[in-house]
N, C-alpha and C positions, 0 to 999 in steps of 0.2 A: 399578498403572501401566498406561498404554496404549503400544503400540508402533506405529511407523510405518516405512514403507519409504523415505521421502524427506521433506525439509523444503523448503518454498517460502516465501521471505521477500518481503514488500512492501519497497519501497525507501524512499520518503519517509516519515519519521517512525518507521520501524522500524530500518533500517540507517543512514540518514544523517539528520542534523537539518536537513531541508530543508522542513519543514512551515511554519515561521515565514515564510519569504519568500512562499510561496503564500498564506497567510492575509493577510499584509500587502498583497499585490497585490489579492486579492479585496476586502479592506476598502477599498482605494483606489478600486476601480471602483464599489463600492456607494455610497461617499461622493460620488463625482463625479456619480453618477446621482440623488443626493438620497435615497438609501435607507439612511441611517445606522442606521435601526431594525432592519435585518436583520443578524444575526450572520454574519461571514465563515465561521465554523465550519460553517454549513449547506452550504458549498461544499467542505468538506474531502474529500479522496480522489477528487475528480472529475477526469476527463481534461479537457484544454483545451476540446475540442469540447462536452462536456457542460456545463462551467461557462459557456461563452459562450451556449449555448442557455438555461440556467437564468437567467442574468442578463437575457437578452432577454425571457424569460417573465415574470419578476418586474417588469421595467420596463414591459412592456405592461399588466400587471395593475394596477400602481399609478399609471400615467400619468406624463406629463412633470411634473417638479417645477419650479416657477418659479426656485428658486435653484440648480438643478443646474448643475454645471460642464460637463457634456457632455449632448448631446441624444439620443445613441443608445448602446447597449451596445457593448462591444468585439467585434471579429471574432475568430474562432479564431486567425487568423494573428497578430493583435495580442497575444492572450493568450500564445501560444507564444513570441513574440519577447521579450515583457516578462519572462516567467518564466525563460527561458534566460539573459537578462541578469542577473536577480536571483541565479541560481545560480552564475554565473561566479566561480570561485575558492573557492566554498564547499567545505569539507573537514572538517566536524565530524561524527564518528560519533555515533550514539545510544549511551547507556550500555550497556556490555558487548557491543555488537554485533560488533566485530571479533574479540573473544575467542571468542564463540560460533561464529562462522563458521569461524575457524581450527581450533577443536576438532572440527568436523564435517567439514571439507574432506578428501576422500580416504577418509573412513570411511563416510559416509552420502551418498547423492546429494542435492545441494542446488541450488536455483535461485532466481532472482529473477523475480517477476511484477509489473510496474508499469504504471500508466496513463500514465507519463511517456514522453517521446520518447526514442528510442534515444541520440541525441547527449547529452542531459541525463543520462540514467540511467548510461550508460557513463562519462561524465565524473565524476559523483559517486563512483561505485564505484572509479574509477581513483585519484582524489585521496585517498580514504580508505585505499587500498592493499589492497583485497580483491577487485578485479574478476577476477583470475586464479584465484580459489578456487572459483568457481561452475561447475557442469557445464552450466548453461543460463541465459540471460537473456532473458526475454520482455518486450517493450515494446509500446506502443500500435500501432506500425507492423506488428506481427506478427499482429494479430488483427482480425477484422471489427468486433467490439464490445468496448469496454473495460468495466471494472468499473462498475456492479454485475453485469453479465453474467458468466457463468462462464468465458468464453472464455480469458482469460489463464491461469487455473489449470488448465483442461483441457489447454491447449497445453503448459504447463510439465510437467505429469505425463506427457504423451506424449513430450516430448523427453527426459525422464529415464528413460523406459521402465518406468513404474509405473502402477498403477491409481490414479485420483484418490481413491478411498475409502481408500487407504493412505497418503495424503499429509497431513502436518501443515502448516498454513498459519499464518503469523505476520503479523497485521494490526493497524493502529491506527485505521482509519476504518470507518464504517458501510458505505459502498459496497464497500470491499474485503472486509470480513467477509461481507457478503451474497454477494459473488462466490464466495468460498471455500465457503460453505455450499451455494450453488446447484450448484457443481461436484461436490459430494459429499464434500468434504474435511472434516477436523476442523480447527476454527479456534480459535487462541488470540489473544485481544485483548491488545495491548501498548499501554496508554494510561493515563497517570496522572491524566487529567481525570475527576473523578467525575461530571461532568455529561454526558460523552460516552456515548451509548447504543450498545452494540455487540452484534449477534447472534452470540455466541461460546459455545464450549464450556468455556472457562477464561479467566480474565482476570488479567493481571499488570500491575504498575506499569512494569517495564522488563525487558529480557532477562536481567538479572542475577538475577531472581527465578525463572527457568526451572530447575526441578529435573529434570535429565535425565541419561541415560548412554547410551553407544553399546554395543550388544550385537552379538555375532557372529551370523551367520545362515547357514544351509546353502547359500544361493545364492552365498555368497562376498562379498556386499555386506552391510555392517553395517546395523543398524536402530537407530532412536533410541527409547528408552523414556522416557516422561514421566510424572511424578507429578502428581496432581490437587491440590485437589479439583475434579473434573469436574462440569459441569452434568448433571442427569439427562437421559437420552435422551427425546426427544419421543415421545409416544404415536403408534402407527401409525394 
C-alpha cells in the first residue's frame, strides 16, 4: 500500500458526471466548423481558453470548409457561456464519488482542483451535496495557468498545508493527469474508456474500485492508504 497526506479530486468526470455536456459542446463546435473527423475527446479536460485556442488552431490548419455552418471558431466567452448553460441544473454524481468524499471528509485533508470556472464548479458540487465537505476548492480563476500545467494541484497542496509529493490526485483526463504528475503528485486515473490514454500511476474504472483506508498519523491528521497494483516507478 502507498500512503498519502491528502487527496485532491478533479471535478468534471471524477466527482460529477459533467463530461458529457462538454464533449457534446465541443462536438457541436467541430461539426459547425466542418471538422467532424476530429473526435471531441481530444478536447477533454481542457479549460475554456485552451479549448478555444485549440479549436482556432485546428480551424486555421484545416482551412475554411465550404459546408461549414460557421466561419470562425468560438471565443472563450462564448465557450464559457455555452458550457455554463449546459451545466445548469445538472446534479448527477459519478459512481461512488459522494460516498468516497464523505468517508474522507474530516479524516483526511481533501480538495478539488478543476479547470472549470468557480461559478460552475461550486454549482455542481452544491447540487450534488458535497461542496461543504472539502477543505479547499481550486478553480481556473485561482491560477495563472490551468491544466496540463501543475498550477491547480500545487495551489491545492499549498492550501491544504501539505507537500505536493504527498498528495494523491484523482483524474479522468490526460491534461489533468499530466498536471498532477508535473506537480509531483501520485495520480490515479479514473476512466472506464479503454481508448483514453492517461499518464497515471494506477488506473480504475470508477471510484468504487478504489481500495483504501484511513490511517491515524502522529500529526493528528489522518492519512489515506491505497492498494495497487501501482505502475513501476520511472527510472531516474
